[in-house]
N, C-alpha and C positions, 0 to 999 in steps of 0.2 A: 504494500500500500504506500501511501504518501509518507508515513513516518519511516518506513524502511528505506525509501529512496532518499529522504532527507538525512537519515543517519549515515548512509553510504557517502553522500556528498560531504557531510561534515568530516568524516574520516579522510576522504580524498583531499580536502583542503588542509587538514592537519598534517597529512603526509607531505604535501608540497611545502608547507611552512617548515616542518622539521628537516626536510632535505635541504632547503635553502639555508637554514641555520647551520646545519652540519657542514655544508660546503663553505659557507662564509667563515666559520670558525677554523676549519682546516686551511683555507686560503690565508687567513690572517696569521696563523702559526708559521706558514711557509714564507710569507712576505716579510715578516719581522723576525725570521729565524736568527739572523746574526745579532740583532739587538737582544733577543730573548736568551741567547747563549752567553752573553757578556759577563753578567754578574750572578752571584748565588741567588739573589732575590728574584731576578728576572727568569732564572732557570726554574725556580719554584712556581713563578707565575705561568710559565709555559706548561708545566704539569697541570696547573689549574685550568688553563685554557683548553688543554686536551681532555680534561675531565668533563668540561662542558661539551666538547665534541662527543664524548661518550654518551652523555645524557641526551643530546639532540639525535644522535644516531639510534640509540635505543628507542627513543620516542618514535622516530620515523619507522623503524622496523615493526614496532608494536602497532602503529596505526595502519601500516601496510597490511599486516596480518589481519587487522580488523576489517579492512576492505575486502581482502581475498577470502578469509576464512570465517567471517561472521563476527558479530559484536562481542560474544562471550569468550573469545579466545584469550588465553592468558600467556604472558611471556614466561619462559623458563630459563633456568641458569644456563643450560646447554640446549640449543645452540645460540639463542638470541643474545643473552648477556655476555657470554664468552666471546662471540663474534664482535660485538660492539666494543668490548674491552680491548681485544687484540688490535682492532683497527686504531682505536684511540692511543694505545701504547706504542704502536708502530709510528704514528704521526709524531708522538712525543719523542721517540727515539731519533727522529730526523733532526730534532732541535738540539738535544743533549741527553746523555745517558742518565743523569740525575732526574731529568724530567719524566722518564719512564716510571721511576719509583714514586715520584710525586703524583703523577697521573693515576697510578694504581691506588694510592692512599685516598686521594680526593674522589676517585670514582666509586670506591667502596662506601665512602661517606654519603655521596650523592645517591647511590643505590639504596642505602639504608633509608634515607629520607623519602625517596620515591616510593619505596615499598610501604612505608608508614602512611604516606598520603594516600596511596592507592587503597590500602586496607581500610582507612577511615572513610574514604569516598565511596568505595564500592562494597562495603561490608553489608552483607544481607542480614536483615533483621529476622531472627529466628521466630518461626510461627509454629503452631501445633503440627502442621504438615511436615515441617522440617525436622521435628524431633524424632530420634530413633525409636523404633517400636521395641518395647521390652518383651522378651519372651520368658515364659516360665520354664524353670529347670524341670527336667523329667525326674520323676521320683522313682527310686528303686523299689522294686517289690520284694 
């Protein structure tokens, strides 16, 4: 119906936005590669920038799966999170080796908060229909 079509369009727009954000973040890390590798603080900033790339890429992958596989599909550690993390850490490695570690740490923190926000936003309220059915134990004769 109309709501299903609107939901698909919403996901398609979010995919485009997340892809553009991912590309912009990756491009910025490459354009400013020499400046980001100059000092310790800038190297840490490069790791943070690549952690944002991780977040945008994970969002793009999740929204793309929402378009292709349906609204109820959930991201898993493997392959979606691992893929996004490896891409972000690879981009961080092109800036500086220390940026890889910073990217990993910041990405894990971002993933924790993304999971907490998702759990709070999409948590289902338990109803009587959702409760498990208790079965009686069989008695020995």
